[in-house]
C-alpha positions as CSV (number, residue, x, y, z in Angstrom):
1,M,-40.5,-2.0,-72.4
2,A,-41.7,-0.7,-69.5
3,A,-40.0,-4.5,-68.1
4,G,-36.9,-3.5,-70.0
5,M,-36.8,-0.2,-68.2
6,A,-37.6,-1.4,-64.4
7,L,-35.0,-4.3,-65.5
8,L,-32.6,-1.6,-66.5
9,S,-33.5,0.8,-63.4
10,N,-33.2,-2.3,-61.0
11,V,-29.3,-3.1,-62.3
12,A,-28.3,0.7,-62.3
13,L,-29.8,1.0,-58.2
14,T,-28.0,-2.2,-57.5
15,S,-24.5,-0.6,-59.5
16,C,-25.0,3.1,-56.7
17,D,-26.2,1.5,-53.7
18,D,-23.4,-1.8,-53.1
19,N,-20.4,-1.6,-55.6
20,D,-19.7,2.6,-55.8
21,V,-19.9,2.1,-51.7
22,V,-17.3,-0.6,-51.7
23,D,-15.1,1.2,-54.3
24,A,-14.5,4.2,-52.3
25,N,-14.2,2.7,-49.3
26,D,-11.6,0.6,-50.3
27,V,-9.3,3.6,-52.2
28,L,-6.6,4.3,-50.7
29,A,-6.5,8.1,-48.8
30,V,-5.5,10.3,-46.2
31,K,-7.7,12.1,-44.1
32,S,-5.3,13.2,-41.3
33,V,-1.3,12.9,-39.7
34,L,-1.4,13.1,-36.6
35,P,1.0,14.3,-34.4
36,T,2.3,17.1,-36.9
37,K,5.5,17.5,-35.4
38,V,7.2,14.5,-34.4
39,M,10.7,13.1,-33.2
40,E,12.1,9.5,-34.2
41,G,10.8,6.9,-32.2
42,Q,7.5,9.1,-31.9
43,V,4.0,7.2,-33.2
44,V,2.6,8.7,-36.0
45,T,-1.6,7.5,-36.8
46,I,-3.0,7.9,-40.1
47,T,-6.3,8.0,-40.7
48,G,-8.2,7.5,-44.4
49,T,-10.1,4.5,-46.4
50,G,-8.3,1.8,-48.0
51,L,-5.1,1.7,-45.7
52,D,-5.7,-1.7,-44.7
53,K,-3.5,-2.6,-47.7
54,A,-1.2,-0.1,-46.6
55,T,2.5,-1.6,-46.8
56,S,4.6,1.4,-45.9
57,V,4.6,4.7,-45.0
58,V,7.3,7.6,-46.2
59,F,8.3,10.2,-43.9
60,P,9.8,13.7,-45.6
61,G,13.4,12.8,-46.7
62,N,12.2,10.0,-48.3
63,V,12.4,7.8,-45.2
64,E,10.0,4.7,-44.9
65,A,9.0,2.6,-42.1
66,T,7.3,-0.7,-42.8
67,D,6.5,-1.8,-39.2
68,I,2.9,-0.9,-39.8
69,T,0.5,-1.5,-36.5
70,K,-3.4,-1.7,-38.9
71,V,-6.1,-1.1,-36.8
72,G,-9.4,-1.6,-39.8
73,N,-10.2,0.1,-43.1
74,G,-9.3,3.2,-41.6
75,Y,-6.7,3.5,-39.1
76,I,-2.8,2.7,-38.7
77,S,-0.2,3.6,-36.5
78,V,3.5,3.7,-37.4
79,V,6.6,4.8,-35.4
80,T,8.8,7.5,-37.4
81,P,12.5,6.0,-38.3
82,A,15.1,8.3,-38.0
83,G,16.1,9.8,-40.7
84,V,13.4,12.3,-41.5
85,S,13.8,15.1,-42.8
86,A,14.7,18.0,-40.7
87,E,12.7,20.5,-43.2
88,G,9.9,18.5,-43.3
89,G,7.2,17.8,-45.4
90,T,4.4,15.7,-46.6
91,V,3.7,11.8,-45.6
92,T,3.0,9.2,-48.4
93,V,1.0,6.1,-47.7
94,R,2.2,3.4,-50.0
95,A,-0.4,0.2,-50.9
96,N,1.6,-2.0,-53.8
97,D,0.7,-0.2,-57.0
98,E,-0.8,3.0,-55.3
99,S,0.2,6.0,-52.9
100,A,-1.7,8.4,-51.2
101,V,0.0,12.1,-50.1
102,S,-1.6,13.6,-46.8
103,V,-2.5,17.3,-47.5
104,M,-0.5,18.5,-44.3
105,T,3.0,17.9,-43.3
106,L,5.0,17.1,-40.8
107,T,7.4,19.4,-39.0
108,L,10.7,17.7,-37.0
109,G,10.7,18.3,-33.1
110,K,13.7,19.6,-31.3
111,P,13.9,19.7,-27.8
112,E,15.8,22.7,-26.4
113,P,15.9,22.6,-22.7
114,I,16.7,26.3,-21.4
115,R,16.1,27.1,-18.2
116,V,15.8,25.2,-14.7
117,A,14.0,26.5,-11.2
118,P,14.5,26.9,-8.7
119,L,18.1,27.7,-8.2
120,D,17.5,29.6,-5.1
121,K,16.4,26.7,-2.8
122,E,16.7,22.9,-2.1
123,V,14.4,20.8,-3.8
124,K,12.3,18.4,-1.2
125,I,11.0,14.9,-2.1
126,N,7.4,15.2,-4.1
127,E,8.6,19.2,-5.0
128,C,8.9,19.8,-8.7
129,V,11.6,20.6,-10.7
130,E,10.3,23.3,-13.4
131,V,12.4,22.6,-16.8
132,Y,12.0,25.3,-20.2
133,G,12.6,25.5,-23.4
134,S,11.1,24.4,-26.1
135,D,9.3,21.2,-27.9
136,L,9.5,19.9,-24.5
137,E,6.3,17.8,-25.6
138,F,9.3,15.2,-26.4
139,I,10.7,14.2,-23.5
140,T,9.7,10.8,-21.7
141,K,12.2,10.4,-18.8
142,A,14.2,12.6,-16.4
143,Y,16.9,11.2,-14.4
144,F,17.6,12.0,-10.7
145,P,20.9,10.5,-8.9
146,G,19.9,8.3,-6.1
147,A,21.6,7.6,-2.6
148,D,22.5,4.3,-3.4
149,G,24.4,5.2,-6.1
150,T,22.3,3.9,-9.5
151,D,19.7,7.0,-11.0
152,I,15.8,7.4,-10.2
153,V,13.9,7.2,-13.4
154,V,10.5,8.8,-13.7
155,K,9.1,8.7,-16.5
156,A,6.6,11.1,-18.1
157,E,3.5,9.9,-17.5
158,N,4.5,10.8,-13.7
159,F,5.7,14.4,-14.5
160,K,3.0,16.6,-12.7
161,R,2.7,19.1,-16.2
162,K,4.4,18.2,-19.8
163,A,3.9,20.6,-22.0
164,T,6.1,22.2,-25.1
165,G,7.8,24.8,-23.7
166,S,7.5,23.9,-19.9
167,L,8.1,20.2,-17.6
168,Y,7.5,19.7,-13.3
169,I,9.0,16.8,-12.4
170,Y,8.3,15.5,-9.4
171,S,11.5,14.9,-7.1
172,P,11.4,10.8,-6.3
173,M,11.9,9.1,-2.8
174,G,15.7,7.2,-2.9
175,V,17.2,10.5,-4.4
176,A,20.7,11.8,-2.8
177,A,21.2,14.8,-1.0
178,G,23.3,18.0,-2.8
179,S,24.1,19.3,-5.6
180,A,22.8,18.1,-8.7
181,A,22.3,17.5,-12.7
182,I,19.1,16.0,-13.9
183,T,19.7,14.5,-16.9
184,I,16.5,14.5,-19.0
185,E,15.4,12.0,-21.9
186,D,13.7,12.5,-25.5
187,C,11.9,10.0,-27.3
188,S,14.6,8.7,-29.3
189,G,17.0,8.1,-26.5
190,K,19.0,11.7,-27.3
191,K,19.7,13.0,-23.8
192,Y,20.1,16.6,-21.8
193,V,22.3,17.0,-19.0
194,L,20.3,20.2,-17.1
195,P,22.1,23.0,-15.1
196,E,22.7,22.1,-11.5
197,L,20.3,22.6,-8.6
198,T,19.9,21.4,-5.2
199,L,17.9,18.3,-4.5
200,S,17.1,17.6,-0.5
201,D,16.1,14.2,0.4
202,E,13.1,15.7,3.4
203,I,10.0,14.7,1.8
204,F,8.0,18.5,1.3
205,G,4.8,18.5,4.1
206,G,6.3,16.1,6.6
207,G,4.1,12.7,4.5
208,T,6.0,9.5,2.9
209,E,3.4,9.2,0.2
210,Q,4.8,10.1,-2.7
211,Q,2.8,12.7,-5.0
212,G,1.7,12.2,-8.0
213,E,-1.0,9.5,-9.3
214,G,-0.4,8.1,-6.0
215,Y,0.2,5.2,-3.8
216,Y,-2.2,3.7,-1.6
217,P,-1.6,1.6,1.9
218,I,-3.5,-1.5,1.5
219,W,-2.1,-2.5,4.7
220,E,0.3,-1.0,7.7
221,G,1.7,-2.4,10.4
222,D,5.0,-2.8,12.2
223,V,6.2,-6.3,11.6
224,Y,10.3,-7.4,12.1
225,I,11.1,-10.2,9.3
226,Y,14.7,-11.5,11.5
227,D,15.3,-14.9,9.4
228,W,14.0,-16.9,6.7
229,A,12.2,-19.0,9.5
230,N,10.2,-16.2,10.1
231,W,8.1,-16.6,6.8
232,Q,4.9,-14.2,7.5
233,Y,1.6,-15.9,5.9
234,M,-0.1,-12.7,5.7
235,A,-4.5,-13.7,3.9
236,T,-6.1,-11.3,2.1
237,D,-8.3,-10.4,4.8
238,Q,-5.8,-8.7,6.5
239,F,-5.7,-5.9,4.0
240,N,-7.6,-3.2,2.7
241,L,-8.4,-3.9,-1.3
242,E,-11.9,-1.7,-1.2
243,G,-12.1,-0.1,-4.4
244,F,-9.1,-2.0,-6.0
245,S,-9.5,-4.9,-9.2
246,L,-5.7,-6.2,-8.5
247,R,-4.6,-7.7,-12.2
248,E,-1.5,-9.1,-13.2
249,G,1.0,-6.4,-13.3
250,L,-0.2,-3.4,-11.1
251,M,2.2,-3.0,-9.2
252,M,3.2,-3.0,-5.4
253,R,5.2,-1.4,-3.2
254,L,6.6,-2.5,0.3
255,T,8.0,0.1,2.5
256,F,10.3,-1.2,5.4
257,D,12.6,0.1,8.0
258,N,16.4,-1.5,7.3
259,P,20.0,-0.1,9.1
260,N,22.0,-2.8,8.6
261,G,20.7,-4.5,4.5
262,A,18.1,-7.2,4.0
263,S,16.5,-9.7,2.2
264,V,13.4,-9.6,1.2
265,C,10.9,-12.5,-0.1
266,V,7.5,-12.4,-1.6
267,C,5.7,-15.5,-3.1
268,D,2.0,-15.8,-3.5
269,G,0.0,-17.7,-0.6
270,N,0.7,-21.0,-3.1
271,W,4.6,-19.9,-3.0
272,G,4.1,-19.2,-6.3
273,E,6.9,-16.4,-7.0
274,P,6.2,-13.3,-8.9
275,N,9.0,-11.2,-10.1
276,V,10.6,-9.2,-7.7
277,T,13.8,-8.1,-9.4
278,G,13.2,-7.1,-12.2
279,D,16.3,-10.6,-14.0
280,G,12.7,-13.0,-12.8
281,A,14.1,-13.7,-9.3
282,N,11.6,-13.3,-6.0
283,T,13.6,-12.5,-3.4
284,K,15.8,-9.3,-3.8
285,W,19.0,-7.9,-0.9
286,V,18.6,-4.6,-0.5
287,E,21.5,-2.3,1.0
288,A,21.7,-0.9,4.6
289,G,19.1,2.2,4.0
290,T,17.2,1.2,1.6
291,G,13.7,1.5,2.7
292,E,11.4,1.0,-0.1
293,L,10.9,-2.7,-2.8
294,E,8.8,-2.0,-6.3
295,F,7.4,-5.3,-8.3
296,P,4.6,-6.4,-10.4
297,I,2.3,-8.3,-9.2
298,S,2.1,-11.6,-11.1
299,Q,-1.1,-13.7,-11.8
300,G,-0.3,-16.0,-9.1
301,M,-1.0,-12.9,-6.9
302,V,-3.8,-12.5,-7.9
303,D,-5.2,-15.7,-8.1
304,T,-4.2,-16.3,-4.4
305,F,-5.7,-12.7,-2.8
306,N,-9.3,-13.1,-4.9
307,S,-9.2,-16.4,-3.3
308,G,-8.6,-15.3,0.8
309,I,-5.0,-17.0,1.0
310,G,-3.3,-13.5,-0.1
311,I,0.7,-13.3,0.1
312,I,3.5,-14.7,1.4
313,I,6.5,-12.5,3.0
314,G,10.3,-13.5,4.3
315,G,13.9,-13.0,4.2
316,G,15.7,-11.3,7.2
317,N,16.7,-8.4,9.2
318,F,13.8,-5.8,8.3
319,T,10.6,-4.7,9.7
320,L,8.0,-4.3,7.4
321,K,6.3,-1.4,7.3
322,K,3.5,-0.9,4.8
323,I,2.4,-2.2,1.6
324,E,0.8,-0.4,-0.9
325,L,-0.5,-0.4,-4.7
326,F,-0.1,1.9,-7.3
327,R,-2.8,3.7,-8.7
328,E,-3.0,4.5,-12.6
329,Y,-4.3,6.7,-14.5
330,P,-2.3,6.2,-18.4
331,T,-2.4,9.2,-20.1
332,I,-4.3,8.9,-23.5
333,W,-3.7,12.3,-24.9
334,S,-0.6,14.8,-23.6
335,G,-0.1,19.0,-25.2
336,E,-0.9,21.5,-24.4
337,H,-4.3,23.3,-26.0
338,E,-6.4,26.1,-25.6
339,T,-10.1,24.7,-25.4
340,G,-11.9,27.8,-27.2
341,W,-14.9,27.0,-28.2
342,W,-14.3,24.1,-29.6
343,W,-12.4,21.9,-29.8
344,Y,-13.6,19.1,-32.1
345,M,-11.2,15.9,-30.4
346,T,-11.2,13.1,-32.9
347,P,-10.5,9.2,-31.6
348,A,-7.1,8.9,-33.6
349,E,-6.0,11.8,-31.4
350,L,-6.3,9.6,-28.5
351,D,-3.8,6.6,-27.3
352,L,-6.2,3.8,-26.1
353,S,-3.1,1.6,-26.4
354,A,-2.8,1.3,-22.3
355,V,-6.7,1.4,-21.2
356,T,-10.2,1.0,-23.1
357,P,-12.7,3.5,-22.0
358,E,-15.7,2.5,-20.1
359,A,-19.1,3.8,-18.4
360,G,-18.4,4.5,-14.5
361,Q,-14.2,5.2,-14.9
362,I,-12.7,8.1,-13.8
363,I,-10.8,10.5,-16.2
364,R,-8.6,13.3,-15.5
365,F,-8.3,16.2,-16.9
366,S,-5.2,17.8,-16.3
367,F,-4.8,22.2,-17.0
368,A,-1.6,24.2,-17.2
369,P,-1.5,26.9,-14.1
370,H,-3.9,29.7,-14.3
371,A,-4.1,32.6,-12.1
372,A,-8.1,33.3,-12.0
373,P,-10.9,30.9,-12.4
374,Q,-11.7,29.7,-15.8
375,T,-14.3,27.7,-17.5
376,F,-14.3,23.8,-18.6
377,C,-17.5,22.5,-20.5
378,L,-17.0,19.0,-21.7
379,C,-19.5,16.9,-23.9
380,D,-19.2,13.7,-25.8
381,G,-19.1,13.0,-29.6
382,W,-22.6,13.2,-29.7
383,W,-23.5,16.1,-28.0
384,G,-24.0,14.4,-24.6
385,A,-23.4,16.2,-21.3
386,P,-21.8,14.1,-19.0
387,L,-21.8,14.9,-15.1
388,I,-18.6,17.4,-13.9
389,R,-19.7,18.4,-10.8
390,E,-22.4,20.8,-9.5
391,E,-22.8,23.8,-9.4
392,E,-25.2,26.5,-8.7
393,G,-25.9,28.7,-11.6
394,R,-23.9,26.3,-14.1
395,D,-25.0,23.1,-16.5
396,P,-22.7,20.1,-14.7
397,N,-21.1,20.2,-17.6
398,N,-19.8,23.2,-17.9
399,V,-17.7,23.8,-14.8
400,A,-15.4,26.9,-13.3
401,I,-12.2,25.7,-12.5
402,K,-10.1,27.4,-9.7
403,A,-7.6,29.2,-9.3
404,D,-5.7,26.2,-7.6
405,E,-7.1,23.8,-9.5
406,N,-4.7,21.6,-11.7
407,F,-7.1,18.7,-12.6
408,I,-10.5,17.4,-12.4
409,D,-11.8,13.8,-12.1
410,F,-15.3,12.4,-13.2
411,E,-16.9,9.2,-14.1
412,I,-16.9,8.6,-18.2
413,T,-20.7,8.4,-19.1
414,E,-21.9,5.8,-21.7
415,G,-21.8,8.9,-25.0
416,M,-18.2,9.6,-23.5
417,A,-17.1,5.6,-23.7
418,A,-18.4,4.7,-27.2
419,T,-17.5,8.3,-29.0
420,M,-14.2,8.4,-27.5
421,N,-13.6,4.4,-29.0
422,G,-15.2,5.5,-32.4
423,G,-18.9,5.2,-32.4
424,A,-18.9,9.1,-33.8
425,D,-16.5,11.3,-35.6
426,N,-16.1,13.4,-32.6
427,A,-14.4,12.0,-29.5
428,L,-15.4,15.1,-27.5
429,I,-16.2,18.3,-27.0
430,I,-14.2,20.2,-25.8
431,G,-15.0,23.7,-24.6
432,G,-13.6,26.5,-22.2
433,E,-10.8,28.6,-21.6
434,V,-7.9,26.4,-19.9
435,I,-4.7,25.5,-21.2
436,I,-5.5,21.5,-21.3
437,T,-2.0,19.6,-20.7
438,K,-3.1,16.2,-20.3
439,I,-6.4,13.7,-20.2
440,Q,-5.7,10.8,-18.2
441,I,-8.2,7.5,-17.3
442,K,-7.7,6.0,-14.1
443,T,-7.6,2.3,-13.8
444,F,-6.3,-0.1,-11.0
């Protein structure tokens, strides 16, 4: 009898230890839906269990979306469809004969720009156009009139600030001077024409660098390319590439004098043809006065830079002045959140579609304007303390953000990389008094 009882006991324990756990993880359930305010075209992240079985997501108003991106059993994302009810409501995940309803409710965003500033002075290049209103976090682009008659598009990742109540948008290089009505666009594609203000084609501060997350010179000189017989063979050792890891898709910008119109041609060192024009060609005609050309680096350019051959620039009728690379800061979170003690940020709140956090990368936290020093404290999801900076009398992960300090950069630790990539319930644990508006990771 004792042997029989032992056998029954083992059967019961086996059932509890294995099958019940498997069944619990396989149950369709919704734990969180982020963000909780949405618009058409916005990506919504859903966490829970059994989500690998999901076949559709039903938004308020019984609007169904079936184009689901699945990341494991506990995480899916879906693009908000058109027609979501203005009254909002819960979200339902369907999987064959099952369904699960979210506890939290979604509401519908409705961007409304109310005023623009400054109206009492010209806005120079690199200065900001300020837009105030409601639900402005859904704005994705701004259109400025260009001096060449075409609009210049500034994307949201290059805004100085993007928050619910305000946008600060850098005036870009190449704008047309004079009275202008800038247009902004939300994630659904709807456009809003702002009240007129005055743009200047002068550069704020007298420099030539584009403000923001930055272009960095890798070559400067004064080379006149007079015609197609005057190819410039530029070996890798002519460039300052220290600190840059070249890769396909990284942006390059040429700056040149062009008083009469010019043809600009770029090849890799093996005469391969990068997409300079945007439609597949490596040669572009630029009108007189246009002095910049920006395009993505091709894999051929990466290979010839790395092999020492470099690149080849040709064309005719322009003087090459500068070659720059764009240092990217992909945005992994944006909004307006006052940290308090504490803000437990989950991995699902981070948008890691463009970058994977790694130890040693530079992370940037941007803050809303503040009139006095404020505290900023950061831990990884395991309460590990990264080195933000050394300050006398303070822990290195607990610092004072100065009144004129709108962002801070520091290195990602092994612990931060692990928890941001889903190694813990919390990606980051953030404290203090600051209002965080953006989190970015620097790549090259």
